[in-house]
All heavy atoms as TSV, in Angstrom:
chain	resi	resn	atom	element	x	y	z
A	1	MET	N	N	-9.602	17.961	12.933
A	1	MET	CA	C	-9.588	16.557	13.283
A	1	MET	C	C	-8.451	15.844	12.500
A	1	MET	O	O	-8.291	15.989	11.322
A	1	MET	CB	C	-10.901	15.895	12.926
A	1	MET	CG	C	-10.935	14.427	13.254
A	1	MET	SD	S	-12.583	13.621	13.307
A	1	MET	CE	C	-13.290	14.119	11.734
A	2	LYS	N	N	-7.628	15.126	13.249
A	2	LYS	CA	C	-6.482	14.435	12.674
A	2	LYS	C	C	-6.935	13.161	11.963
A	2	LYS	O	O	-7.670	12.400	12.487
A	2	LYS	CB	C	-5.440	14.116	13.789
A	2	LYS	CG	C	-4.186	13.539	13.214
A	2	LYS	CD	C	-3.200	13.213	14.325
A	2	LYS	CE	C	-1.963	12.638	13.756
A	2	LYS	NZ	N	-1.095	12.012	14.670
A	3	GLN	N	N	-6.384	12.966	10.769
A	3	GLN	CA	C	-6.713	11.750	9.998
A	3	GLN	C	C	-5.935	10.567	10.545
A	3	GLN	O	O	-4.784	10.698	10.968
A	3	GLN	CB	C	-6.313	11.965	8.532
A	3	GLN	CG	C	-6.748	10.829	7.635
A	3	GLN	CD	C	-6.438	11.127	6.193
A	3	GLN	OE1	O	-5.764	12.065	5.848
A	3	GLN	NE2	N	-6.862	10.248	5.326
A	4	GLU	N	N	-6.613	9.439	10.626
A	4	GLU	CA	C	-5.990	8.246	11.119
A	4	GLU	C	C	-4.822	7.821	10.227
A	4	GLU	O	O	-4.929	7.844	9.013
A	4	GLU	CB	C	-7.032	7.127	11.169
A	4	GLU	CG	C	-6.570	5.829	11.707
A	4	GLU	CD	C	-7.609	4.721	11.608
A	4	GLU	OE1	O	-8.827	5.046	11.777
A	4	GLU	OE2	O	-7.256	3.563	11.359
A	5	GLN	N	N	-3.699	7.413	10.858
A	5	GLN	CA	C	-2.507	6.991	10.107
A	5	GLN	C	C	-2.709	5.592	9.538
A	5	GLN	O	O	-3.149	4.695	10.327
A	5	GLN	CB	C	-1.312	7.039	11.045
A	5	GLN	CG	C	-0.001	6.667	10.406
A	5	GLN	CD	C	0.543	7.772	9.520
A	5	GLN	OE1	O	0.111	8.887	9.613
A	5	GLN	NE2	N	1.464	7.408	8.650
A	6	PHE	N	N	-2.479	5.408	8.288
A	6	PHE	CA	C	-2.615	4.059	7.658
A	6	PHE	C	C	-1.248	3.436	7.643
A	6	PHE	O	O	-0.318	3.966	7.129
A	6	PHE	CB	C	-3.142	4.241	6.233
A	6	PHE	CG	C	-3.494	2.936	5.578
A	6	PHE	CD1	C	-4.746	2.385	5.720
A	6	PHE	CD2	C	-2.531	2.249	4.798
A	6	PHE	CE1	C	-5.058	1.164	5.139
A	6	PHE	CE2	C	-2.875	1.064	4.208
A	6	PHE	CZ	C	-4.101	0.534	4.379
A	7	ASP	N	N	-1.112	2.265	8.297
A	7	ASP	CA	C	0.100	1.579	8.400
A	7	ASP	C	C	0.324	0.663	7.150
A	7	ASP	O	O	-0.191	-0.472	7.112
A	7	ASP	CB	C	0.180	0.783	9.669
A	7	ASP	CG	C	1.544	0.119	9.938
A	7	ASP	OD1	O	2.365	0.045	9.004
A	7	ASP	OD2	O	1.790	-0.247	11.087
A	8	LEU	N	N	1.013	1.164	6.172
A	8	LEU	CA	C	1.212	0.486	4.908
A	8	LEU	C	C	1.950	-0.858	5.082
A	8	LEU	O	O	1.586	-1.866	4.506
A	8	LEU	CB	C	1.922	1.376	3.934
A	8	LEU	CG	C	1.788	1.042	2.447
A	8	LEU	CD1	C	0.378	0.884	2.029
A	8	LEU	CD2	C	2.469	2.176	1.645
A	9	LYS	N	N	2.989	-0.852	5.926
A	9	LYS	CA	C	3.752	-2.102	6.132
A	9	LYS	C	C	2.888	-3.177	6.757
A	9	LYS	O	O	2.884	-4.326	6.349
A	9	LYS	CB	C	4.952	-1.823	7.071
A	9	LYS	CG	C	6.224	-1.570	6.380
A	9	LYS	CD	C	7.389	-1.520	7.350
A	9	LYS	CE	C	8.632	-1.094	6.663
A	9	LYS	NZ	N	9.724	-0.963	7.594
A	10	HIS	N	N	2.095	-2.823	7.784
A	10	HIS	CA	C	1.178	-3.794	8.401
A	10	HIS	C	C	0.171	-4.255	7.438
A	10	HIS	O	O	-0.156	-5.497	7.367
A	10	HIS	CB	C	0.560	-3.140	9.625
A	10	HIS	CG	C	-0.428	-4.075	10.323
A	10	HIS	ND1	N	-0.019	-5.089	11.092
A	10	HIS	CD2	C	-1.781	-4.036	10.335
A	10	HIS	CE1	C	-1.084	-5.765	11.529
A	10	HIS	NE2	N	-2.193	-5.126	11.075
A	11	PHE	N	N	-0.346	-3.394	6.638
A	11	PHE	CA	C	-1.355	-3.779	5.606
A	11	PHE	C	C	-0.783	-4.807	4.652
A	11	PHE	O	O	-1.393	-5.831	4.419
A	11	PHE	CB	C	-1.736	-2.515	4.836
A	11	PHE	CG	C	-2.537	-2.736	3.586
A	11	PHE	CD1	C	-3.865	-3.083	3.647
A	11	PHE	CD2	C	-1.955	-2.663	2.326
A	11	PHE	CE1	C	-4.548	-3.347	2.500
A	11	PHE	CE2	C	-2.631	-2.914	1.175
A	11	PHE	CZ	C	-3.977	-3.299	1.274
A	12	LEU	N	N	0.402	-4.575	4.184
A	12	LEU	CA	C	1.028	-5.524	3.226
A	12	LEU	C	C	1.358	-6.825	3.922
A	12	LEU	O	O	1.201	-7.928	3.323
A	12	LEU	CB	C	2.266	-4.923	2.606
A	12	LEU	CG	C	2.050	-3.714	1.648
A	12	LEU	CD1	C	3.389	-3.070	1.312
A	12	LEU	CD2	C	1.289	-4.137	0.433
A	13	HIS	N	N	1.824	-6.801	5.158
A	13	HIS	CA	C	2.185	-8.007	5.872
A	13	HIS	C	C	0.933	-8.902	6.127
A	13	HIS	O	O	1.065	-10.167	6.181
A	13	HIS	CB	C	2.841	-7.669	7.191
A	13	HIS	CG	C	4.248	-7.198	7.065
A	13	HIS	ND1	N	4.999	-6.756	8.117
A	13	HIS	CD2	C	5.040	-7.077	5.962
A	13	HIS	CE1	C	6.201	-6.421	7.636
A	13	HIS	NE2	N	6.233	-6.591	6.353
A	14	ARG	N	N	-0.210	-8.294	6.178
A	14	ARG	CA	C	-1.476	-9.129	6.316
A	14	ARG	C	C	-1.609	-10.097	5.222
A	14	ARG	O	O	-2.185	-11.189	5.373
A	14	ARG	CB	C	-2.693	-8.206	6.300
A	14	ARG	CG	C	-3.036	-7.493	7.567
A	14	ARG	CD	C	-4.235	-6.616	7.503
A	14	ARG	NE	N	-5.267	-7.016	6.544
A	14	ARG	CZ	C	-6.084	-6.198	5.923
A	14	ARG	NH1	N	-5.970	-4.872	6.115
A	14	ARG	NH2	N	-6.973	-6.584	5.091
A	15	PHE	N	N	-1.023	-9.786	4.035
A	15	PHE	CA	C	-1.110	-10.633	2.863
A	15	PHE	C	C	0.213	-11.349	2.592
A	15	PHE	O	O	0.353	-11.943	1.512
A	15	PHE	CB	C	-1.602	-9.812	1.649
A	15	PHE	CG	C	-2.887	-9.142	1.890
A	15	PHE	CD1	C	-2.990	-7.853	2.300
A	15	PHE	CD2	C	-4.056	-9.858	1.704
A	15	PHE	CE1	C	-4.224	-7.259	2.488
A	15	PHE	CE2	C	-5.297	-9.298	1.892
A	15	PHE	CZ	C	-5.392	-7.983	2.335
A	16	GLY	N	N	1.105	-11.266	3.515
A	16	GLY	CA	C	2.423	-11.925	3.354
A	16	GLY	C	C	3.334	-11.215	2.339
A	16	GLY	O	O	4.204	-11.852	1.732
A	17	ILE	N	N	3.053	-9.960	2.123
A	17	ILE	CA	C	3.839	-9.197	1.152
A	17	ILE	C	C	4.927	-8.365	1.870
A	17	ILE	O	O	4.612	-7.566	2.733
A	17	ILE	CB	C	2.960	-8.223	0.334
A	17	ILE	CG1	C	1.859	-9.052	-0.397
A	17	ILE	CG2	C	3.770	-7.381	-0.635
A	17	ILE	CD1	C	0.775	-8.188	-1.047
A	18	VAL	N	N	6.170	-8.620	1.475
A	18	VAL	CA	C	7.330	-7.802	1.969
A	18	VAL	C	C	8.099	-7.357	0.749
A	18	VAL	O	O	8.471	-8.187	-0.087
A	18	VAL	CB	C	8.208	-8.678	2.877
A	18	VAL	CG1	C	9.402	-7.888	3.302
A	18	VAL	CG2	C	7.460	-9.209	4.042
A	19	ILE	N	N	8.281	-6.047	0.677
A	19	ILE	CA	C	8.953	-5.511	-0.518
A	19	ILE	C	C	10.087	-4.591	0.036
A	19	ILE	O	O	9.854	-3.646	0.747
A	19	ILE	CB	C	8.069	-4.748	-1.420
A	19	ILE	CG1	C	7.011	-5.626	-2.000
A	19	ILE	CG2	C	8.858	-3.954	-2.487
A	19	ILE	CD1	C	5.989	-4.928	-2.871
A	20	TYR	N	N	11.343	-4.906	-0.370
A	20	TYR	CA	C	12.492	-4.087	-0.057
A	20	TYR	C	C	13.545	-4.406	-1.080
A	20	TYR	O	O	14.182	-5.467	-1.029
A	20	TYR	CB	C	13.008	-4.332	1.349
A	20	TYR	CG	C	14.188	-3.428	1.596
A	20	TYR	CD1	C	14.017	-2.037	1.837
A	20	TYR	CD2	C	15.498	-3.916	1.532
A	20	TYR	CE1	C	15.133	-1.226	2.012
A	20	TYR	CE2	C	16.562	-3.117	1.744
A	20	TYR	CZ	C	16.384	-1.737	1.951
A	20	TYR	OH	O	17.469	-0.938	2.120
A	21	THR	N	N	13.745	-3.475	-2.009
A	21	THR	CA	C	14.751	-3.640	-3.043
A	21	THR	C	C	15.976	-2.829	-2.763
A	21	THR	O	O	16.982	-2.954	-3.439
A	21	THR	CB	C	14.194	-3.321	-4.426
A	21	THR	OG1	O	13.885	-1.914	-4.441
A	21	THR	CG2	C	13.006	-4.112	-4.757
A	22	GLY	N	N	15.852	-1.868	-1.815
A	22	GLY	CA	C	16.935	-0.907	-1.616
A	22	GLY	C	C	16.785	0.369	-2.417
A	22	GLY	O	O	17.507	1.326	-2.222
A	23	ASP	N	N	15.830	0.342	-3.316
A	23	ASP	CA	C	15.514	1.505	-4.172
A	23	ASP	C	C	14.131	2.036	-3.758
A	23	ASP	O	O	13.101	1.357	-4.141
A	23	ASP	CB	C	15.529	1.106	-5.638
A	23	ASP	CG	C	15.029	2.191	-6.543
A	23	ASP	OD1	O	15.141	3.388	-6.219
A	23	ASP	OD2	O	14.533	1.851	-7.659
A	24	PRO	N	N	14.031	3.151	-3.064
A	24	PRO	CA	C	12.710	3.597	-2.560
A	24	PRO	C	C	11.685	3.790	-3.676
A	24	PRO	O	O	10.523	3.436	-3.482
A	24	PRO	CB	C	13.055	4.944	-1.860
A	24	PRO	CG	C	14.482	4.802	-1.470
A	24	PRO	CD	C	15.142	3.961	-2.544
A	25	GLU	N	N	12.087	4.350	-4.757
A	25	GLU	CA	C	11.144	4.556	-5.858
A	25	GLU	C	C	10.682	3.228	-6.465
A	25	GLU	O	O	9.526	3.029	-6.749
A	25	GLU	CB	C	11.733	5.472	-6.975
A	25	GLU	CG	C	10.749	5.755	-8.061
A	25	GLU	CD	C	9.507	6.482	-7.636
A	25	GLU	OE1	O	9.528	7.237	-6.638
A	25	GLU	OE2	O	8.452	6.248	-8.294
A	26	GLY	N	N	11.633	2.321	-6.658
A	26	GLY	CA	C	11.290	0.984	-7.110
A	26	GLY	C	C	10.358	0.254	-6.150
A	26	GLY	O	O	9.394	-0.399	-6.567
A	27	ASP	N	N	10.583	0.404	-4.844
A	27	ASP	CA	C	9.714	-0.196	-3.804
A	27	ASP	C	C	8.291	0.365	-3.959
A	27	ASP	O	O	7.336	-0.365	-3.896
A	27	ASP	CB	C	10.230	0.131	-2.418
A	27	ASP	CG	C	11.463	-0.659	-2.040
A	27	ASP	OD1	O	11.884	-1.561	-2.866
A	27	ASP	OD2	O	12.052	-0.404	-0.983
A	28	ARG	N	N	8.188	1.693	-4.125
A	28	ARG	CA	C	6.840	2.293	-4.210
A	28	ARG	C	C	6.102	1.771	-5.455
A	28	ARG	O	O	4.890	1.525	-5.400
A	28	ARG	CB	C	6.951	3.789	-4.281
A	28	ARG	CG	C	7.091	4.442	-2.896
A	28	ARG	CD	C	6.917	5.932	-2.899
A	28	ARG	NE	N	8.085	6.628	-3.495
A	28	ARG	CZ	C	9.221	6.922	-2.871
A	28	ARG	NH1	N	9.350	6.602	-1.594
A	28	ARG	NH2	N	10.189	7.537	-3.502
A	29	LEU	N	N	6.797	1.605	-6.537
A	29	LEU	CA	C	6.153	1.069	-7.751
A	29	LEU	C	C	5.630	-0.337	-7.549
A	29	LEU	O	O	4.551	-0.717	-7.949
A	29	LEU	CB	C	7.084	1.141	-8.953
A	29	LEU	CG	C	7.466	2.553	-9.429
A	29	LEU	CD1	C	8.593	2.431	-10.482
A	29	LEU	CD2	C	6.240	3.247	-10.016
A	30	LEU	N	N	6.524	-1.158	-6.930
A	30	LEU	CA	C	6.126	-2.551	-6.659
A	30	LEU	C	C	4.937	-2.615	-5.637
A	30	LEU	O	O	4.016	-3.423	-5.816
A	30	LEU	CB	C	7.296	-3.393	-6.096
A	30	LEU	CG	C	8.396	-3.633	-7.085
A	30	LEU	CD1	C	9.625	-4.247	-6.331
A	30	LEU	CD2	C	7.918	-4.606	-8.169
A	31	ILE	N	N	4.981	-1.775	-4.643
A	31	ILE	CA	C	3.918	-1.720	-3.658
A	31	ILE	C	C	2.586	-1.316	-4.307
A	31	ILE	O	O	1.534	-1.902	-4.076
A	31	ILE	CB	C	4.266	-0.799	-2.460
A	31	ILE	CG1	C	5.399	-1.405	-1.629
A	31	ILE	CG2	C	3.023	-0.466	-1.604
A	31	ILE	CD1	C	6.004	-0.463	-0.607
A	32	GLU	N	N	2.684	-0.318	-5.150
A	32	GLU	CA	C	1.442	0.085	-5.860
A	32	GLU	C	C	0.886	-1.040	-6.703
A	32	GLU	O	O	-0.339	-1.261	-6.707
A	32	GLU	CB	C	1.726	1.349	-6.753
A	32	GLU	CG	C	0.461	1.856	-7.393
A	32	GLU	CD	C	0.630	3.166	-8.095
A	32	GLU	OE1	O	1.665	3.821	-7.957
A	32	GLU	OE2	O	-0.314	3.559	-8.829
A	33	ASP	N	N	1.720	-1.763	-7.400
A	33	ASP	CA	C	1.291	-2.891	-8.188
A	33	ASP	C	C	0.571	-3.918	-7.279
A	33	ASP	O	O	-0.474	-4.485	-7.671
A	33	ASP	CB	C	2.450	-3.594	-8.938
A	33	ASP	CG	C	2.949	-2.757	-10.122
A	33	ASP	OD1	O	2.268	-1.836	-10.553
A	33	ASP	OD2	O	4.070	-3.124	-10.552
A	34	GLU	N	N	1.178	-4.213	-6.156
A	34	GLU	CA	C	0.558	-5.210	-5.253
A	34	GLU	C	C	-0.768	-4.707	-4.728
A	34	GLU	O	O	-1.726	-5.504	-4.634
A	34	GLU	CB	C	1.527	-5.480	-4.071
A	34	GLU	CG	C	2.769	-6.154	-4.469
A	34	GLU	CD	C	2.526	-7.598	-4.939
A	34	GLU	OE1	O	1.500	-8.223	-4.592
A	34	GLU	OE2	O	3.439	-8.087	-5.694
A	35	ILE	N	N	-0.908	-3.458	-4.346
A	35	ILE	CA	C	-2.186	-2.910	-3.873
A	35	ILE	C	C	-3.221	-3.011	-4.909
A	35	ILE	O	O	-4.352	-3.489	-4.652
A	35	ILE	CB	C	-1.988	-1.379	-3.452
A	35	ILE	CG1	C	-1.037	-1.326	-2.217
A	35	ILE	CG2	C	-3.368	-0.818	-3.115
A	35	ILE	CD1	C	-0.606	0.126	-1.900
A	36	ARG	N	N	-2.884	-2.684	-6.186
A	36	ARG	CA	C	-3.855	-2.776	-7.275
A	36	ARG	C	C	-4.294	-4.246	-7.496
A	36	ARG	O	O	-5.461	-4.516	-7.756
A	36	ARG	CB	C	-3.310	-2.146	-8.538
A	36	ARG	CG	C	-3.167	-0.648	-8.459
A	36	ARG	CD	C	-2.675	0.005	-9.749
A	36	ARG	NE	N	-2.442	1.394	-9.554
A	36	ARG	CZ	C	-3.406	2.320	-9.456
A	36	ARG	NH1	N	-4.687	1.953	-9.498
A	36	ARG	NH2	N	-3.123	3.576	-9.263
A	37	GLU	N	N	-3.325	-5.112	-7.390
A	37	GLU	CA	C	-3.637	-6.513	-7.606
A	37	GLU	C	C	-4.578	-7.049	-6.511
A	37	GLU	O	O	-5.527	-7.807	-6.749
A	37	GLU	CB	C	-2.376	-7.377	-7.677
A	37	GLU	CG	C	-2.646	-8.818	-8.074
A	37	GLU	CD	C	-1.422	-9.592	-8.399
A	37	GLU	OE1	O	-0.324	-9.031	-8.513
A	37	GLU	OE2	O	-1.527	-10.824	-8.487
A	38	LEU	N	N	-4.318	-6.649	-5.272
A	38	LEU	CA	C	-5.196	-7.055	-4.126
A	38	LEU	C	C	-6.593	-6.604	-4.401
A	38	LEU	O	O	-7.557	-7.338	-4.111
A	38	LEU	CB	C	-4.669	-6.558	-2.818
A	38	LEU	CG	C	-3.360	-7.121	-2.307
A	38	LEU	CD1	C	-2.870	-6.300	-1.115
A	38	LEU	CD2	C	-3.541	-8.552	-1.907
A	39	TYR	N	N	-6.747	-5.398	-4.908
A	39	TYR	CA	C	-8.074	-4.848	-5.176
A	39	TYR	C	C	-8.749	-5.600	-6.332
A	39	TYR	O	O	-9.895	-5.993	-6.266
A	39	TYR	CB	C	-7.947	-3.329	-5.483
A	39	TYR	CG	C	-9.328	-2.686	-5.784
A	39	TYR	CD1	C	-10.315	-2.615	-4.810
A	39	TYR	CD2	C	-9.539	-2.184	-7.026
A	39	TYR	CE1	C	-11.521	-2.007	-5.067
A	39	TYR	CE2	C	-10.784	-1.599	-7.355
A	39	TYR	CZ	C	-11.755	-1.517	-6.340
A	39	TYR	OH	O	-12.942	-0.962	-6.619
A	40	GLN	N	N	-7.982	-5.803	-7.377
A	40	GLN	CA	C	-8.544	-6.501	-8.535
A	40	GLN	C	C	-8.956	-7.911	-8.257
A	40	GLN	O	O	-9.943	-8.423	-8.786
A	40	GLN	CB	C	-7.556	-6.504	-9.717
A	40	GLN	CG	C	-7.364	-5.113	-10.332
A	40	GLN	CD	C	-6.189	-5.121	-11.327
A	40	GLN	OE1	O	-5.403	-6.010	-11.434
A	40	GLN	NE2	N	-6.070	-3.972	-12.040
A	41	LEU	N	N	-8.255	-8.574	-7.335
A	41	LEU	CA	C	-8.600	-9.915	-6.928
A	41	LEU	C	C	-9.757	-9.964	-5.914
A	41	LEU	O	O	-10.204	-11.031	-5.493
A	41	LEU	CB	C	-7.354	-10.619	-6.306
A	41	LEU	CG	C	-6.234	-10.932	-7.279
A	41	LEU	CD1	C	-5.022	-11.424	-6.571
A	41	LEU	CD2	C	-6.721	-11.903	-8.349
A	42	GLY	N	N	-10.214	-8.786	-5.452
A	42	GLY	CA	C	-11.322	-8.706	-4.502
A	42	GLY	C	C	-10.882	-9.038	-3.075
A	42	GLY	O	O	-11.740	-9.284	-2.250
A	43	LEU	N	N	-9.619	-8.924	-2.777
A	43	LEU	CA	C	-9.116	-9.188	-1.435
A	43	LEU	C	C	-9.240	-8.005	-0.505
A	43	LEU	O	O	-9.202	-8.144	0.721
A	43	LEU	CB	C	-7.647	-9.716	-1.503
A	43	LEU	CG	C	-7.470	-11.038	-2.245
A	43	LEU	CD1	C	-5.964	-11.309	-2.385
A	43	LEU	CD2	C	-8.196	-12.157	-1.570
A	44	ILE	N	N	-9.349	-6.812	-1.091
A	44	ILE	CA	C	-9.607	-5.585	-0.342
A	44	ILE	C	C	-10.738	-4.790	-0.979
A	44	ILE	O	O	-10.979	-4.950	-2.233
A	44	ILE	CB	C	-8.326	-4.689	-0.208
A	44	ILE	CG1	C	-7.816	-4.227	-1.587
A	44	ILE	CG2	C	-7.246	-5.372	0.595
A	44	ILE	CD1	C	-6.674	-3.258	-1.556
A	45	ASP	N	N	-11.430	-4.018	-0.199
A	45	ASP	CA	C	-12.557	-3.244	-0.762
A	45	ASP	C	C	-12.001	-1.873	-1.234
A	45	ASP	O	O	-10.856	-1.552	-1.068
A	45	ASP	CB	C	-13.680	-3.083	0.260
A	45	ASP	CG	C	-13.294	-2.338	1.509
A	45	ASP	OD1	O	-12.239	-1.615	1.522
A	45	ASP	OD2	O	-13.981	-2.495	2.502
A	46	LYS	N	N	-12.920	-1.147	-1.834
A	46	LYS	CA	C	-12.484	0.144	-2.450
A	46	LYS	C	C	-11.974	1.119	-1.388
A	46	LYS	O	O	-10.991	1.840	-1.643
A	46	LYS	CB	C	-13.709	0.808	-3.165
A	46	LYS	CG	C	-13.321	2.019	-3.934
A	46	LYS	CD	C	-14.465	2.552	-4.768
A	46	LYS	CE	C	-13.957	3.719	-5.587
A	46	LYS	NZ	N	-15.011	4.171	-6.522
A	47	GLU	N	N	-12.566	1.142	-0.230
A	47	GLU	CA	C	-12.115	2.054	0.835
A	47	GLU	C	C	-10.695	1.776	1.266
A	47	GLU	O	O	-9.850	2.637	1.395
A	47	GLU	CB	C	-13.067	1.981	2.052
A	47	GLU	CG	C	-12.682	2.916	3.180
A	47	GLU	CD	C	-13.545	2.777	4.364
A	47	GLU	OE1	O	-14.664	2.225	4.243
A	47	GLU	OE2	O	-13.170	3.312	5.441
A	48	GLU	N	N	-10.414	0.470	1.500
A	48	GLU	CA	C	-9.053	0.089	1.907
A	48	GLU	C	C	-8.052	0.362	0.742
A	48	GLU	O	O	-6.919	0.764	0.999
A	48	GLU	CB	C	-9.035	-1.386	2.269
A	48	GLU	CG	C	-7.864	-1.751	3.152
A	48	GLU	CD	C	-7.980	-3.086	3.832
A	48	GLU	OE1	O	-8.721	-4.003	3.339
A	48	GLU	OE2	O	-7.359	-3.226	4.854
A	49	PHE	N	N	-8.449	0.112	-0.501
A	49	PHE	CA	C	-7.655	0.389	-1.653
A	49	PHE	C	C	-7.292	1.901	-1.658
A	49	PHE	O	O	-6.100	2.236	-1.833
A	49	PHE	CB	C	-8.382	0.012	-2.919
A	49	PHE	CG	C	-7.697	0.501	-4.177
A	49	PHE	CD1	C	-6.600	-0.171	-4.666
A	49	PHE	CD2	C	-8.181	1.592	-4.870
A	49	PHE	CE1	C	-5.983	0.264	-5.863
A	49	PHE	CE2	C	-7.577	2.025	-6.042
A	49	PHE	CZ	C	-6.474	1.355	-6.512
A	50	MET	N	N	-8.289	2.721	-1.476
A	50	MET	CA	C	-8.022	4.195	-1.525
A	50	MET	C	C	-7.108	4.638	-0.393
A	50	MET	O	O	-6.215	5.469	-0.594
A	50	MET	CB	C	-9.345	4.939	-1.458
A	50	MET	CG	C	-10.287	4.699	-2.591
A	50	MET	SD	S	-9.575	5.083	-4.226
A	50	MET	CE	C	-9.785	6.840	-4.156
A	51	LYS	N	N	-7.297	4.069	0.789
A	51	LYS	CA	C	-6.459	4.441	1.940
A	51	LYS	C	C	-5.007	4.002	1.691
A	51	LYS	O	O	-4.068	4.741	1.969
A	51	LYS	CB	C	-6.962	3.739	3.220
A	51	LYS	CG	C	-8.173	4.393	3.791
A	51	LYS	CD	C	-8.596	3.695	5.063
A	51	LYS	CE	C	-9.844	4.282	5.697
A	51	LYS	NZ	N	-10.197	3.585	6.915
A	52	ALA	N	N	-4.819	2.786	1.114
A	52	ALA	CA	C	-3.474	2.276	0.848
A	52	ALA	C	C	-2.756	3.130	-0.206
A	52	ALA	O	O	-1.597	3.481	-0.052
A	52	ALA	CB	C	-3.562	0.839	0.401
A	53	ILE	N	N	-3.474	3.496	-1.297
A	53	ILE	CA	C	-2.914	4.310	-2.336
A	53	ILE	C	C	-2.533	5.699	-1.793
A	53	ILE	O	O	-1.457	6.231	-2.057
A	53	ILE	CB	C	-3.841	4.398	-3.533
A	53	ILE	CG1	C	-3.887	3.027	-4.280
A	53	ILE	CG2	C	-3.381	5.504	-4.505
A	53	ILE	CD1	C	-2.645	2.538	-4.895
A	54	ALA	N	N	-3.402	6.272	-0.975
A	54	ALA	CA	C	-3.170	7.590	-0.387
A	54	ALA	C	C	-1.964	7.513	0.498
A	54	ALA	O	O	-1.092	8.441	0.461
A	54	ALA	CB	C	-4.359	8.046	0.404
A	55	ALA	N	N	-1.830	6.486	1.315
A	55	ALA	CA	C	-0.621	6.330	2.211
A	55	ALA	C	C	0.622	6.138	1.389
A	55	ALA	O	O	1.705	6.729	1.730
A	55	ALA	CB	C	-0.821	5.105	3.101
A	56	LEU	N	N	0.522	5.424	0.284
A	56	LEU	CA	C	1.700	5.281	-0.597
A	56	LEU	C	C	2.131	6.593	-1.179
A	56	LEU	O	O	3.313	6.932	-1.226
A	56	LEU	CB	C	1.359	4.245	-1.699
A	56	LEU	CG	C	2.511	3.936	-2.667
A	56	LEU	CD1	C	3.658	3.306	-1.954
A	56	LEU	CD2	C	1.971	3.059	-3.754
A	57	ARG	N	N	1.174	7.362	-1.663
A	57	ARG	CA	C	1.503	8.661	-2.240
A	57	ARG	C	C	2.040	9.621	-1.224
A	57	ARG	O	O	2.922	10.376	-1.507
A	57	ARG	CB	C	0.215	9.258	-2.887
A	57	ARG	CG	C	-0.312	8.357	-4.007
A	57	ARG	CD	C	-0.138	8.929	-5.355
A	57	ARG	NE	N	-0.190	7.977	-6.392
A	57	ARG	CZ	C	-1.317	7.465	-6.957
A	57	ARG	NH1	N	-2.475	7.907	-6.550
A	57	ARG	NH2	N	-1.212	6.588	-7.936
A	58	GLU	N	N	1.500	9.547	0.027
A	58	GLU	CA	C	2.010	10.384	1.126
A	58	GLU	C	C	3.470	9.986	1.459
A	58	GLU	O	O	4.237	10.878	1.783
A	58	GLU	CB	C	1.094	10.177	2.338
A	58	GLU	CG	C	1.457	11.094	3.480
A	58	GLU	CD	C	1.257	12.594	3.222
A	58	GLU	OE1	O	0.382	12.951	2.429
A	58	GLU	OE2	O	2.022	13.376	3.771
A	59	SER	N	N	3.807	8.748	1.363
A	59	SER	CA	C	5.167	8.346	1.679
A	59	SER	C	C	6.174	8.859	0.633
A	59	SER	O	O	7.369	8.891	0.887
A	59	SER	CB	C	5.297	6.823	1.724
A	59	SER	OG	O	5.232	6.288	0.444
A	60	LYS	N	N	5.697	9.303	-0.490
A	60	LYS	CA	C	6.541	9.850	-1.545
A	60	LYS	C	C	7.039	11.218	-1.148
A	60	LYS	O	O	8.162	11.669	-1.670
A	60	LYS	CB	C	5.687	9.964	-2.872
A	60	LYS	CG	C	6.428	9.611	-4.057
A	60	LYS	CD	C	5.475	9.698	-5.239
A	60	LYS	CE	C	6.158	9.182	-6.486
A	60	LYS	NZ	N	5.274	9.212	-7.657
A	61	LYS	N	N	6.319	11.905	-0.309
A	61	LYS	CA	C	6.699	13.316	0.027
A	61	LYS	C	C	7.856	13.391	0.972
A	61	LYS	O	O	8.157	12.543	1.725
A	61	LYS	CB	C	5.466	14.022	0.669
A	61	LYS	CG	C	4.353	14.190	-0.305
A	61	LYS	CD	C	3.209	14.845	0.344
A	61	LYS	CE	C	2.012	14.992	-0.637
A	61	LYS	NZ	N	0.929	15.649	-0.059
């Protein structure tokens, strides 16, 4: 069974977050910080947090 693709850009845009520094590694670090902050603020649940972090890690490959 194919795992559903998580659209990280769309996810971030839901919260008005756009990150593009021109440095892919720097972007990933900033995105991870934003995802963690959304979770800590209670704006996303644990399942969405886990999906977003997994998609971010997958984008590293």
